[in-house]
ROTOR-955202 format. One record per residue (C-alpha): residue number from 0; x, y, z. Coordinates in steps of 0.02 Angstrom, whole numbers. Layout:
N
REC   num        u        v        w
REC   NUM        X        Y        Z
...
***
This chain:
775
REC   num        u        v        w
REC     0        0        0        0
REC     1      141      120       47
REC     2      228       79     -117
REC     3       69      119     -216
REC     4       53      288     -129
REC     5      235      326     -165
REC     6      215      285     -349
REC     7       57      393     -358
REC     8      146      540     -273
REC     9      294      528     -393
REC    10      176      526     -541
REC    11       88      681     -477
REC    12      253      772     -452
REC    13      305      725     -627
REC    14      142      786     -701
REC    15      154      948     -605
REC    16      333      975     -662
REC    17      281      952     -842
REC    18      136     1075     -818
REC    19      243     1207     -732
REC    20      385     1190     -857
REC    21      265     1233     -997
REC    22      211     1394     -910
REC    23      377     1483     -946
REC    24      415     1504    -1131
REC    25      479     1621    -1267
REC    26      350     1722    -1364
REC    27      484     1812    -1466
REC    28      650     1715    -1457
REC    29      813     1800    -1504
REC    30      835     1673    -1643
REC    31      697     1599    -1751
REC    32      508     1609    -1735
REC    33      410     1566    -1578
REC    34      346     1387    -1563
REC    35      198     1382    -1443
REC    36       73     1245    -1405
REC    37     -112     1288    -1414
REC    38     -119     1288    -1224
REC    39       25     1411    -1214
REC    40      -49     1524    -1348
REC    41     -215     1527    -1253
REC    42     -126     1603    -1102
REC    43      -71     1757    -1196
REC    44     -163     1919    -1160
REC    45     -122     2103    -1179
REC    46       58     2148    -1220
REC    47      112     1965    -1226
REC    48      -18     1927    -1359
REC    49       32     2077    -1465
REC    50      218     2041    -1451
REC    51      190     1860    -1502
REC    52       85     1913    -1653
REC    53      221     2031    -1713
REC    54      354     1897    -1690
REC    55      250     1767    -1783
REC    56      239     1882    -1932
REC    57      429     1891    -1935
REC    58      439     2078    -1896
REC    59      578     2152    -1788
REC    60      537     2132    -1603
REC    61      639     2135    -1443
REC    62      672     1956    -1381
REC    63      537     1917    -1253
REC    64      486     1775    -1136
REC    65      339     1756    -1017
REC    66      308     1665     -854
REC    67      143     1634     -763
REC    68      112     1662     -579
REC    69       90     1474     -556
REC    70      261     1438     -630
REC    71      346     1575     -530
REC    72      269     1513     -368
REC    73      326     1336     -409
REC    74      501     1401     -438
REC    75      498     1484     -267
REC    76      432     1325     -185
REC    77      567     1222     -269
REC    78      699     1348     -215
REC    79      646     1333      -33
REC    80      654     1143      -48
REC    81      829     1147     -123
REC    82      777     1077     -292
REC    83      837     1134     -463
REC    84      733     1043     -596
REC    85      616     1187     -639
REC    86      756     1312     -615
REC    87      855     1232     -757
REC    88      702     1252     -871
REC    89      686     1435     -820
REC    90      869     1471     -852
REC    91      857     1388    -1023
REC    92      706     1498    -1060
REC    93      803     1654    -1008
REC    94      941     1608    -1130
REC    95      813     1625    -1271
REC    96      834     1813    -1244
REC    97     1017     1802    -1293
REC    98     1076     1804    -1473
REC    99     1209     1673    -1513
REC   100     1385     1735    -1482
REC   101     1331     1885    -1376
REC   102     1330     1921    -1191
REC   103     1164     1923    -1096
REC   104     1081     2094    -1116
REC   105     1005     2202     -980
REC   106      823     2158     -951
REC   107      651     2239     -943
REC   108      509     2168     -837
REC   109      328     2212     -884
REC   110      155     2156     -833
REC   111       33     2091     -964
REC   112     -151     2099     -920
REC   113     -308     2074    -1025
REC   114     -375     2243     -971
REC   115     -317     2393     -872
REC   116     -296     2358     -686
REC   117     -265     2505     -571
REC   118      -97     2492     -484
REC   119      -10     2377     -607
REC   120      178     2396     -600
REC   121      253     2501     -739
REC   122      399     2431     -837
REC   123      560     2402     -740
REC   124      703     2435     -860
REC   125      892     2415     -857
REC   126      894     2262     -745
REC   127     1056     2162     -739
REC   128     1043     1986     -807
REC   129     1066     1850     -674
REC   130     1251     1811     -649
REC   131     1219     1637     -580
REC   132     1081     1507     -598
REC   133     1026     1535     -417
REC   134     1005     1721     -453
REC   135      875     1682     -585
REC   136      749     1629     -451
REC   137      806     1739     -308
REC   138      669     1867     -266
REC   139      801     1978     -185
REC   140      904     1997     -344
REC   141      856     2133     -471
REC   142      762     2026     -598
REC   143      678     1914     -469
REC   144      630     2065     -364
REC   145      550     2149     -515
REC   146      454     1991     -561
REC   147      393     1969     -382
REC   148      336     2151     -377
REC   149      250     2134     -546
REC   150      145     1987     -488
REC   151      107     2076     -324
REC   152       40     2227     -421
REC   153     -101     2120     -493
REC   154     -179     2132     -321
REC   155     -198     2018     -170
REC   156     -281     1849     -176
REC   157     -468     1852     -151
REC   158     -494     1852       37
REC   159     -661     1765       24
REC   160     -719     1614      -73
REC   161     -648     1603     -249
REC   162     -719     1490     -382
REC   163     -619     1380     -499
REC   164     -621     1511     -637
REC   165     -552     1645     -521
REC   166     -416     1529     -456
REC   167     -367     1482     -633
REC   168     -365     1664     -690
REC   169     -248     1711     -548
REC   170     -131     1564     -581
REC   171     -120     1616     -764
REC   172      -73     1798     -733
REC   173       79     1843     -839
REC   174      243     1936     -820
REC   175      352     1979     -970
REC   176      542     1975     -967
REC   177      617     2063    -1117
REC   178      792     2100    -1182
REC   179      835     2285    -1165
REC   180      835     2362    -1339
REC   181      969     2466    -1420
REC   182      928     2618    -1524
REC   183      819     2771    -1499
REC   184      657     2737    -1405
REC   185      507     2818    -1492
REC   186      319     2814    -1471
REC   187      175     2844    -1591
REC   188      -10     2807    -1613
REC   189      -73     2670    -1728
REC   190     -228     2772    -1777
REC   191     -296     2949    -1768
REC   192     -388     2974    -1604
REC   193     -525     3079    -1682
REC   194     -553     3013    -1858
REC   195     -497     2833    -1833
REC   196     -383     2851    -1985
REC   197     -237     2730    -2009
REC   198      -70     2783    -1933
REC   199       64     2815    -1890
REC   200        3     2969    -1797
REC   201      107     3074    -1676
REC   202       73     3067    -1490
REC   203      -22     3218    -1426
REC   204       92     3369    -1417
REC   205      238     3279    -1504
REC   206      308     3266    -1679
REC   207      299     3105    -1778
REC   208      470     3019    -1770
REC   209      555     2950    -1925
REC   210      488     2772    -1937
REC   211      560     2653    -2068
REC   212      432     2535    -2150
REC   213      309     2541    -2004
REC   214      147     2495    -2094
REC   215      164     2305    -2072
REC   216      185     2328    -1885
REC   217       31     2439    -1871
REC   218      -71     2318    -1976
REC   219      -20     2173    -1864
REC   220      -62     2264    -1703
REC   221     -223     2332    -1778
REC   222     -281     2158    -1828
REC   223     -240     2070    -1664
REC   224     -295     2207    -1543
REC   225     -436     2295    -1634
REC   226     -394     2451    -1535
REC   227     -306     2618    -1553
REC   228     -132     2586    -1484
REC   229       11     2690    -1417
REC   230      159     2593    -1491
REC   231      335     2589    -1417
REC   232      479     2549    -1535
REC   233      668     2557    -1539
REC   234      730     2643    -1697
REC   235      883     2562    -1773
REC   236      961     2585    -1944
REC   237      830     2529    -2072
REC   238      709     2454    -1945
REC   239      592     2490    -1801
REC   240      601     2354    -1669
REC   241      436     2328    -1577
REC   242      445     2336    -1387
REC   243      270     2358    -1317
REC   244      100     2440    -1341
REC   245      -47     2497    -1239
REC   246     -228     2535    -1287
REC   247     -283     2717    -1296
REC   248     -460     2774    -1254
REC   249     -547     2858    -1402
REC   250     -722     2915    -1449
REC   251     -854     2796    -1513
REC   252     -846     2882    -1682
REC   253     -660     2848    -1699
REC   254     -687     2665    -1650
REC   255     -824     2649    -1780
REC   256     -724     2727    -1922
REC   257     -574     2619    -1877
REC   258     -679     2459    -1879
REC   259     -745     2496    -2054
REC   260     -572     2547    -2115
REC   261     -500     2380    -2056
REC   262     -625     2291    -2167
REC   263     -585     2402    -2316
REC   264     -399     2366    -2291
REC   265     -438     2179    -2277
REC   266     -362     2176    -2103
REC   267     -530     2112    -2039
REC   268     -681     2028    -2114
REC   269     -852     2111    -2089
REC   270     -892     1979    -1958
REC   271     -734     2022    -1861
REC   272     -779     2207    -1866
REC   273     -949     2168    -1790
REC   274     -876     2051    -1659
REC   275     -746     2175    -1597
REC   276     -850     2334    -1593
REC   277     -899     2388    -1418
REC   278    -1089     2394    -1427
REC   279    -1100     2499    -1269
REC   280    -1022     2641    -1370
REC   281    -1167     2649    -1494
REC   282    -1277     2769    -1395
REC   283    -1140     2900    -1408
REC   284    -1164     2898    -1596
REC   285    -1350     2926    -1583
REC   286    -1369     3095    -1499
REC   287    -1530     3186    -1538
REC   288    -1517     3372    -1575
REC   289    -1638     3517    -1580
REC   290    -1739     3490    -1738
REC   291    -1726     3669    -1801
REC   292    -1666     3839    -1746
REC   293    -1838     3878    -1676
REC   294    -1902     4048    -1624
REC   295    -1895     3992    -1443
REC   296    -1783     4102    -1337
REC   297    -1672     4015    -1211
REC   298    -1712     4052    -1030
REC   299    -1533     4018     -976
REC   300    -1359     4004    -1048
REC   301    -1224     3897     -972
REC   302    -1079     3793    -1035
REC   303    -1113     3648    -1152
REC   304    -1003     3509    -1084
REC   305    -1079     3354    -1164
REC   306    -1163     3351    -1335
REC   307    -1342     3311    -1381
REC   308    -1512     3379    -1334
REC   309    -1647     3312    -1220
REC   310    -1811     3363    -1142
REC   311    -1897     3299     -986
REC   312    -1973     3338     -818
REC   313    -1870     3435     -694
REC   314    -1812     3335     -543
REC   315    -1699     3399     -405
REC   316    -1633     3238     -328
REC   317    -1556     3077     -390
REC   318    -1692     2979     -300
REC   319    -1829     3074     -393
REC   320    -1738     3043     -557
REC   321    -1735     2855     -523
REC   322    -1920     2855     -479
REC   323    -1961     2954     -636
REC   324    -1864     2831     -745
REC   325    -1947     2684     -657
REC   326    -2115     2754     -711
REC   327    -2055     2763     -891
REC   328    -2038     2954     -900
REC   329    -1893     3062     -957
REC   330    -1819     3185     -833
REC   331    -1683     3317     -821
REC   332    -1583     3316     -660
REC   333    -1562     3498     -604
REC   334    -1438     3520     -460
REC   335    -1303     3638     -398
REC   336    -1171     3504     -435
REC   337    -1159     3315     -439
REC   338    -1051     3190     -348
REC   339    -1023     3002     -341
REC   340    -1177     2979     -233
REC   341    -1285     3041     -378
REC   342    -1232     2906     -503
REC   343    -1391     2802     -496
REC   344    -1497     2956     -524
REC   345    -1383     3013     -665
REC   346    -1404     2844     -748
REC   347    -1592     2868     -739
REC   348    -1597     3048     -799
REC   349    -1603     3097     -983
REC   350    -1488     3247     -957
REC   351    -1409     3356     -823
REC   352    -1402     3541     -779
REC   353    -1283     3605     -645
REC   354    -1252     3778     -576
REC   355    -1069     3745     -546
REC   356     -930     3651     -635
REC   357     -852     3651     -807
REC   358     -783     3534     -938
REC   359     -696     3424     -810
REC   360     -830     3426     -676
REC   361     -906     3265     -612
REC   362    -1067     3297     -708
REC   363     -974     3334     -870
REC   364     -866     3177     -860
REC   365    -1012     3062     -818
REC   366    -1118     3142     -954
REC   367     -988     3111    -1088
REC   368     -960     2932    -1031
REC   369    -1145     2893    -1032
REC   370    -1179     2991    -1192
REC   371    -1305     3111    -1113
REC   372    -1317     3300    -1139
REC   373    -1260     3414     -999
REC   374    -1260     3601     -970
REC   375    -1145     3658     -829
REC   376    -1097     3826     -753
REC   377    -1276     3891     -765
REC   378    -1241     4039     -651
REC   379    -1420     4102     -655
REC   380    -1485     3940     -578
REC   381    -1558     3948     -402
REC   382    -1638     3797     -320
REC   383    -1763     3790     -176
REC   384    -1771     3602     -139
REC   385    -1890     3623        8
REC   386    -2026     3698     -100
REC   387    -1976     3599     -253
REC   388    -1944     3749     -366
REC   389    -1797     3827     -456
REC   390    -1762     3991     -544
REC   391    -1666     4005     -707
REC   392    -1641     4190     -732
REC   393    -1811     4271     -703
REC   394    -1911     4113     -743
REC   395    -1974     4001     -603
REC   396    -1997     3813     -632
REC   397    -2079     3683     -520
REC   398    -2028     3501     -508
REC   399    -2116     3406     -647
REC   400    -2117     3549     -772
REC   401    -2032     3513     -938
REC   402    -1875     3594    -1004
REC   403    -1762     3560    -1153
REC   404    -1572     3568    -1141
REC   405    -1445     3586    -1281
REC   406    -1279     3514    -1225
REC   407    -1192     3576    -1383
REC   408    -1227     3761    -1354
REC   409    -1261     3761    -1167
REC   410    -1439     3826    -1187
REC   411    -1595     3795    -1081
REC   412    -1770     3812    -1156
REC   413    -1942     3811    -1076
REC   414    -2053     3665    -1126
REC   415    -2018     3513    -1235
REC   416    -1947     3566    -1403
REC   417    -1943     3454    -1556
REC   418    -1785     3350    -1570
REC   419    -1709     3283    -1730
REC   420    -1680     3099    -1757
REC   421    -1497     3054    -1783
REC   422    -1476     2983    -1956
REC   423    -1391     2815    -1972
REC   424    -1275     2824    -2120
REC   425    -1098     2800    -2177
REC   426     -989     2692    -2066
REC   427    -1123     2655    -1936
REC   428    -1248     2600    -2067
REC   429    -1119     2482    -2145
REC   430    -1072     2407    -1977
REC   431    -1253     2376    -1930
REC   432    -1288     2301    -2101
REC   433    -1144     2180    -2073
REC   434    -1218     2141    -1902
REC   435    -1385     2100    -1982
REC   436    -1301     1972    -2095
REC   437    -1263     1861    -1946
REC   438    -1412     1902    -1835
REC   439    -1554     1777    -1822
REC   440    -1663     1864    -1690
REC   441    -1772     2007    -1753
REC   442    -1767     2179    -1671
REC   443    -1929     2274    -1649
REC   444    -1969     2432    -1553
REC   445    -2084     2491    -1414
REC   446    -2180     2637    -1491
REC   447    -2353     2715    -1488
REC   448    -2322     2876    -1583
REC   449    -2281     2908    -1765
REC   450    -2124     3003    -1715
REC   451    -2059     2858    -1610
REC   452    -2102     2732    -1746
REC   453    -2011     2833    -1879
REC   454    -1859     2852    -1767
REC   455    -1856     2664    -1738
REC   456    -1874     2628    -1924
REC   457    -1727     2742    -1962
REC   458    -1627     2639    -1838
REC   459    -1675     2476    -1924
REC   460    -1825     2416    -1821
REC   461    -1916     2268    -1900
REC   462    -2086     2300    -1822
REC   463    -2171     2358    -1662
REC   464    -2161     2233    -1521
REC   465    -2259     2338    -1396
REC   466    -2383     2478    -1430
REC   467    -2454     2527    -1261
REC   468    -2630     2589    -1297
REC   469    -2645     2693    -1140
REC   470    -2486     2788    -1183
REC   471    -2576     2864    -1332
REC   472    -2671     2973    -1208
REC   473    -2530     3074    -1130
REC   474    -2583     3240    -1207
REC   475    -2694     3351    -1096
REC   476    -2848     3334    -1206
REC   477    -2834     3146    -1221
REC   478    -2795     3123    -1038
REC   479    -2963     3202     -998
REC   480    -3048     3074    -1111
REC   481    -2957     2930    -1028
REC   482    -2994     2995     -854
REC   483    -3178     3011     -902
REC   484    -3176     2825     -941
REC   485    -3083     2774     -783
REC   486    -3195     2881     -673
REC   487    -3357     2817     -751
REC   488    -3474     2747     -618
REC   489    -3599     2655     -728
REC   490    -3615     2574     -898
REC   491    -3698     2727     -977
REC   492    -3555     2842     -923
REC   493    -3427     2718     -987
REC   494    -3517     2701    -1154
REC   495    -3516     2891    -1174
REC   496    -3331     2901    -1130
REC   497    -3288     2757    -1245
REC   498    -3366     2841    -1397
REC   499    -3242     2982    -1378
REC   500    -3097     2862    -1363
REC   501    -3139     2761    -1520
REC   502    -3105     2908    -1636
REC   503    -2937     2944    -1554
REC   504    -2884     2763    -1557
REC   505    -2941     2724    -1735
REC   506    -2845     2872    -1807
REC   507    -2689     2832    -1706
REC   508    -2690     2650    -1757
REC   509    -2717     2693    -1940
REC   510    -2568     2811    -1938
REC   511    -2461     2682    -1847
REC   512    -2505     2543    -1970
REC   513    -2471     2658    -2117
REC   514    -2302     2706    -2048
REC   515    -2251     2526    -2019
REC   516    -2325     2465    -2185
REC   517    -2328     2275    -2177
REC   518    -2211     2258    -2029
REC   519    -2291     2176    -1875
REC   520    -2376     2293    -1751
REC   521    -2408     2218    -1580
REC   522    -2544     2315    -1488
REC   523    -2565     2284    -1303
REC   524    -2743     2302    -1241
REC   525    -2778     2438    -1113
REC   526    -2670     2420     -958
REC   527    -2680     2583     -860
REC   528    -2623     2567     -678
REC   529    -2744     2691     -601
REC   530    -2618     2784     -494
REC   531    -2521     2834     -650
REC   532    -2670     2910     -740
REC   533    -2779     2990     -607
REC   534    -2751     3167     -539
REC   535    -2658     3182     -373
REC   536    -2614     3362     -336
REC   537    -2750     3483     -282
REC   538    -2721     3588     -436
REC   539    -2735     3437     -551
REC   540    -2893     3378     -461
REC   541    -2973     3550     -483
REC   542    -2930     3554     -668
REC   543    -2994     3377     -696
REC   544    -3157     3413     -603
REC   545    -3188     3565     -710
REC   546    -3152     3471     -872
REC   547    -3270     3329     -822
REC   548    -3409     3444     -760
REC   549    -3395     3381     -582
REC   550    -3375     3469     -417
REC   551    -3207     3449     -331
REC   552    -3295     3361     -187
REC   553    -3381     3237     -305
REC   554    -3217     3200     -396
REC   555    -3125     3171     -233
REC   556    -3260     3050     -179
REC   557    -3241     2952     -342
REC   558    -3052     2952     -324
REC   559    -3070     2884     -148
REC   560    -3180     2742     -210
REC   561    -3053     2699     -346
REC   562    -2905     2709     -229
REC   563    -2803     2547     -222
REC   564    -2681     2493      -89
REC   565    -2566     2417     -221
REC   566    -2618     2480     -393
REC   567    -2477     2390     -485
REC   568    -2562     2227     -432
REC   569    -2738     2296     -440
REC   570    -2878     2322     -565
REC   571    -2775     2326     -725
REC   572    -2729     2223     -877
REC   573    -2848     2084     -928
REC   574    -2945     2112     -766
REC   575    -3005     2280     -833
REC   576    -3080     2211     -995
REC   577    -3152     2058     -909
REC   578    -3240     2171     -784
REC   579    -3293     2296     -918
REC   580    -3310     2203    -1086
REC   581    -3368     2364    -1169
REC   582    -3189     2431    -1154
REC   583    -3126     2280    -1251
REC   584    -3263     2302    -1381
REC   585    -3214     2485    -1405
REC   586    -3031     2444    -1430
REC   587    -3063     2304    -1554
REC   588    -3180     2420    -1651
REC   589    -3042     2551    -1655
REC   590    -2912     2424    -1711
REC   591    -3022     2358    -1853
REC   592    -3061     2536    -1908
REC   593    -2875     2578    -1905
REC   594    -2831     2426    -2010
REC   595    -2969     2470    -2136
REC   596    -2908     2650    -2153
REC   597    -2727     2597    -2175
REC   598    -2770     2463    -2303
REC   599    -2874     2586    -2403
REC   600    -2716     2688    -2431
REC   601    -2582     2556    -2456
REC   602    -2553     2398    -2556
REC   603    -2459     2303    -2423
REC   604    -2561     2204    -2294
REC   605    -2567     2260    -2112
REC   606    -2498     2132    -1989
REC   607    -2588     2160    -1824
REC   608    -2547     2069    -1663
REC   609    -2668     2088    -1516
REC   610    -2590     2059    -1346
REC   611    -2680     2028    -1182
REC   612    -2584     2095    -1032
REC   613    -2563     2039     -851
REC   614    -2638     1865     -865
REC   615    -2622     1728     -735
REC   616    -2718     1585     -813
REC   617    -2769     1505     -977
REC   618    -2952     1535     -932
REC   619    -2926     1723     -930
REC   620    -2840     1714    -1099
REC   621    -2977     1602    -1171
REC   622    -3114     1720    -1110
REC   623    -3033     1873    -1190
REC   624    -2992     1776    -1349
REC   625    -3172     1722    -1375
REC   626    -3232     1903    -1358
REC   627    -3097     1966    -1477
REC   628    -3150     1837    -1606
REC   629    -3331     1884    -1579
REC   630    -3298     2071    -1602
REC   631    -3187     2045    -1753
REC   632    -3312     1921    -1823
REC   633    -3303     1911    -2009
REC   634    -3226     2083    -2033
REC   635    -3203     2101    -2220
REC   636    -3033     2180    -2201
REC   637    -2958     2017    -2141
REC   638    -3029     1931    -2293
REC   639    -2939     2060    -2404
REC   640    -2765     2015    -2344
REC   641    -2742     2096    -2175
REC   642    -2676     1976    -2044
REC   643    -2715     1963    -1859
REC   644    -2630     1860    -1724
REC   645    -2682     1840    -1542
REC   646    -2562     1822    -1398
REC   647    -2522     1869    -1220
REC   648    -2395     1963    -1119
REC   649    -2310     1850     -993
REC   650    -2269     1961     -844
REC   651    -2321     1863     -690
REC   652    -2235     1711     -612
REC   653    -2395     1607     -619
REC   654    -2411     1639     -804
REC   655    -2234     1572     -827
REC   656    -2274     1416     -728
REC   657    -2437     1386     -823
REC   658    -2363     1431     -993
REC   659    -2405     1260    -1063
REC   660    -2591     1289    -1033
REC   661    -2586     1468    -1097
REC   662    -2488     1423    -1255
REC   663    -2634     1317    -1317
REC   664    -2739     1476    -1331
REC   665    -2617     1595    -1417
REC   666    -2506     1626    -1568
REC   667    -2368     1713    -1471
REC   668    -2293     1752    -1301
REC   669    -2211     1919    -1264
REC   670    -2119     1931    -1099
REC   671    -2145     2095    -1005
REC   672    -1984     2087     -906
REC   673    -2016     2247     -807
REC   674    -2171     2183     -718
REC   675    -2104     2006     -715
REC   676    -1953     2070     -618
REC   677    -2066     2168     -498
REC   678    -2177     2020     -462
REC   679    -2036     1893     -451
REC   680    -1935     1998     -330
REC   681    -2085     2070     -238
REC   682    -2006     2241     -264
REC   683    -2098     2394     -327
REC   684    -1991     2475     -461
REC   685    -2058     2645     -404
REC   686    -1993     2617     -227
REC   687    -1837     2514     -264
REC   688    -1716     2662     -278
REC   689    -1738     2694      -92
REC   690    -1642     2536      -46
REC   691    -1561     2461     -202
REC   692    -1409     2573     -185
REC   693    -1382     2505      -10
REC   694    -1399     2327      -76
REC   695    -1266     2362     -205
REC   696    -1146     2437      -79
REC   697    -1167     2283       31
REC   698    -1144     2166     -118
REC   699    -1317     2089      -92
REC   700    -1362     2121     -274
REC   701    -1232     2123     -412
REC   702    -1338     2227     -529
REC   703    -1500     2325     -528
REC   704    -1626     2191     -582
REC   705    -1732     2325     -667
REC   706    -1584     2370     -780
REC   707    -1502     2201     -811
REC   708    -1606     2042     -812
REC   709    -1589     1927     -662
REC   710    -1535     1771     -755
REC   711    -1549     1649     -609
REC   712    -1724     1701     -556
REC   713    -1823     1798     -686
REC   714    -1718     1722     -825
REC   715    -1755     1547     -766
REC   716    -1942     1583     -765
REC   717    -1931     1647     -944
REC   718    -1834     1493    -1002
REC   719    -1958     1378     -914
REC   720    -2108     1466     -992
REC   721    -2032     1454    -1167
REC   722    -1995     1270    -1144
REC   723    -2171     1231    -1080
REC   724    -2254     1341    -1210
REC   725    -2162     1268    -1359
REC   726    -2191     1091    -1295
REC   727    -2377     1107    -1331
REC   728    -2369     1238    -1469
REC   729    -2214     1213    -1578
REC   730    -2261     1362    -1688
REC   731    -2272     1481    -1540
REC   732    -2185     1647    -1578
REC   733    -2086     1716    -1429
REC   734    -2028     1894    -1397
REC   735    -1955     2002    -1258
REC   736    -2031     2175    -1242
REC   737    -1967     2248    -1077
REC   738    -1831     2379    -1066
REC   739    -1709     2238    -1031
REC   740    -1719     2207    -1219
REC   741    -1603     2356    -1244
REC   742    -1475     2312    -1111
REC   743    -1319     2229    -1185
REC   744    -1293     2105    -1042
REC   745    -1477     2055    -1043
REC   746    -1476     2039    -1233
REC   747    -1331     1917    -1226
REC   748    -1434     1811    -1107
REC   749    -1590     1820    -1217
REC   750    -1487     1768    -1368
REC   751    -1460     1600    -1283
REC   752    -1647     1571    -1269
REC   753    -1763     1507    -1404
REC   754    -1840     1675    -1449
REC   755    -1895     1756    -1612
REC   756    -1877     1942    -1573
REC   757    -1839     2074    -1445
REC   758    -1924     2244    -1433
REC   759    -1843     2397    -1355
REC   760    -1856     2586    -1358
REC   761    -1810     2668    -1525
REC   762    -1638     2733    -1477
REC   763    -1586     2561    -1415
REC   764    -1628     2471    -1577
REC   765    -1451     2488    -1648
REC   766    -1380     2420    -1484
REC   767    -1494     2268    -1495
REC   768    -1449     2238    -1677
REC   769    -1264     2241    -1636
REC   770    -1267     2139    -1475
REC   771    -1377     2003    -1547
REC   772    -1260     1986    -1695
REC   773    -1111     1974    -1578
REC   774    -1200     1844    -1473
***
């Protein structure tokens, strides 16, 4: 037994020696080309990968070797045990830095990480080569000390639990040892930081050095890194010897132009250009601007510190911004100045206005990173947070009033001005077209207005995945009509209110169908959570009472009767049309009329999808379906080529669990991930900002589940529902229509599910097109 254990132990030591000996190797030997195994090549990241690529192409490069943390630690363990087997391998590897017939050169030690890590050791240069074999592993000698410090700069070992992937990543961290180069050390940029044009380009504030035959080196680095690089070379007679490179941060426009140029130069294929482009940069290319130089006079002038234009409700705190965003409304965060504690609110806001600061202020930096407009240094701004008002010059604004900001010119306007739609063209259009070549999941948009639909179409939307009927009533006149319906106390009052709504709806639907031509238009039946549509302030109640011909007292009494403890889980969705079938009848009448009007003016057929919201059971769906079929009846328009499909929005956990039953009744599922997240977590998205920040600080949640889909909870419910639905209905069409459908991380998760389309807000359509192609 003892002999067996001894044999096993020797075998393990032998295997470990073999493994460790292969973790120290030359990536650019002084003589000949590098010979790496697939396993060794897979370890290369950052500088090591770029140096190896240059050496493989046969271009001049300083002799370079690498060693992993695992190998270095094994060398130290062997040293303490008095062994020398691995040391001999390490010394032999070091000799690959020495040209035959020459003395060992001075050395350079560098780190080589996959991405920037704060605190990484800068290059240690001019180190004496080890004089003896023992010196090669001695952490007190110059080279060993530099290697030890380089590994230490990657950061301490995870103090808590570390998974296998984290342990492996740490063991594979790299340090480069390079022969010190002769010649003049020069630096240049591989591409222009603004235009993305091919280099060489001088470093900022410097002249371009004389660089012999540098184009092959730039092409090699450009192909392997896909980034703008600051390149370090040693200039010798008739050659530039490559030493190192580092990525340089540039604008999204420069990245885009460079990606397309790489394809034109045949450095990349179109598929490689799509794969390497950072999709999170796309919003920076899509800034809206003021549509025209209108007659509107600005009420304030500050400093434009981040481009673009936006309009929204005024909010004075980050918390109010988060709540506003959670309710699906745009807002402008108006504050004296911002700080790190305002980040969550700044993410939620559409734009920022600050009284203080300049081009390098916190607000300006965050705005440019997130691609949002910002006006800073608005000296005329005064804020009274207690009373919820501010003054810009002589004009007073209350929280909730709308303003428009122009981050290009630093101007503030009263009200919501028309904004232009950014036009997709040139390089961006080509890149997105290439993305479409490899994308299999369709991208639709969430839109109820003609303007939003046209914007989405210009961005490449392939249909409407969510038209929220109740959102068509946000204008003052239409809101009165909708409130008249909600506040009706009997069937006669509802019938009167509904007649007014039919005309609005029919015209809106006709215009929407005409805009989308034969692309699918998914219309969600009425789903108005009462607290979002009924008046709340005294002033609003008075105005509503007057418009409805009621006394304030009578209106308040009706509002009290309609009050719900938890309106997000109250009388809404399918419950509303089941309780009041006349509302369903009105909407189907309006939809049929809209289809008829559109078809009278176009040759292409309308493709209508009717979606029932907030269902919990197949019986609810079946009840609504039978009424829809009854109301549509034998409508002639659907005999003339128009198409209609019936489906449901899956946004409650029970609907996910009973998806097999529900799928028998429908043509499609569309997952409403916003409400599904609320009801799965038991968290109100309106109230979540009050504590989610604390959860993040305490590492209880990794991400905001209302921004990035919870894959292990909500995601599992979605996957389960799709599986159960398709099991009984193989032809079931499946879509995602929550705002998660525009989040890159969420999109990558959805791409792994068996879905047909995603639907997001218009300005996120290009992001979805790109991410789904990359996934």
